[in-house]
C-alpha positions, 0 to 999 in steps of 0.5 A, spaced: 337 157 816 337 156 824 331 154 828 333 158 834 335 165 832 343 166 832 342 173 836 340 169 842 333 172 844 331 164 844 326 166 839 325 162 832 329 165 827 323 166 822 320 170 827 326 174 830 331 177 825 329 173 819 324 179 817 329 184 818 334 180 814 330 179 808 327 186 808 320 185 810 321 189 817 325 194 820 328 194 827 324 199 831 330 200 837 338 200 837 338 193 841 333 190 835 338 192 830 344 190 834 341 183 835 340 183 827 347 185 826 350 180 830 345 174 827 347 177 820 355 176 822 353 169 824 350 168 818 355 172 813 349 176 811 354 182 808 349 186 804 345 187 811 351 189 815 353 194 809 346 197 809 345 197 816 351 201 817 349 209 817 351 212 810 355 217 813 360 212 815 360 207 810 366 209 807 370 207 813 368 200 812 368 195 806 364 189 804 371 185 803 373 186 810 366 185 813 366 178 810 372 176 812 371 178 820 364 174 819 367 168 816 373 167 819 370 167 826 365 162 829 360 166 833 358 163 839 354 167 844 351 174 844 350 178 851 346 184 851 349 188 857 345 195 857 341 199 852 340 207 852 336 211 847 342 210 842 347 205 845 347 198 846 353 195 850 354 188 849 359 182 849 360 177 843 363 171 844 367 167 838 372 163 836 378 164 831 383 159 830 381 155 836 382 161 841 376 164 845 375 171 844 370 176 847 368 182 843 366 187 848 363 194 845 358 200 846 355 201 839 352 208 837 346 208 833 342 213 829 335 214 826 334 217 820 328 217 816 325 212 821 330 207 820 336 205 825 343 205 823 349 203 826 354 209 827 360 207 831 363 202 836 367 204 842 371 198 846 371 199 854 376 197 858 375 191 862 375 192 870 
């Protein structure tokens, strides 16, 4: 496992996202959940990504596609641009087939029974 957390917090993985990934803690904010999901993509923790997707929208995703997206990319850096009570705007930098890309998204999260879940993402236009 990495020493510094892949979510780019600058904190050691063991005290940052690992407790969420191994189920000993639950993210307390949408930003923490989003960071833990990004780290899960870098570490290819597909079950965690599935479990942190809101049950009402899981049918829109499949584990095979999530795994493919996680594995085919080399995740380079996460930038959190802004947060609100239920949204996180971020840029995830990655490489695919030696090409550099930025995944720019505004993710919406919902809390259910005290647990935060990813609900959907929209992709704002660059200006």
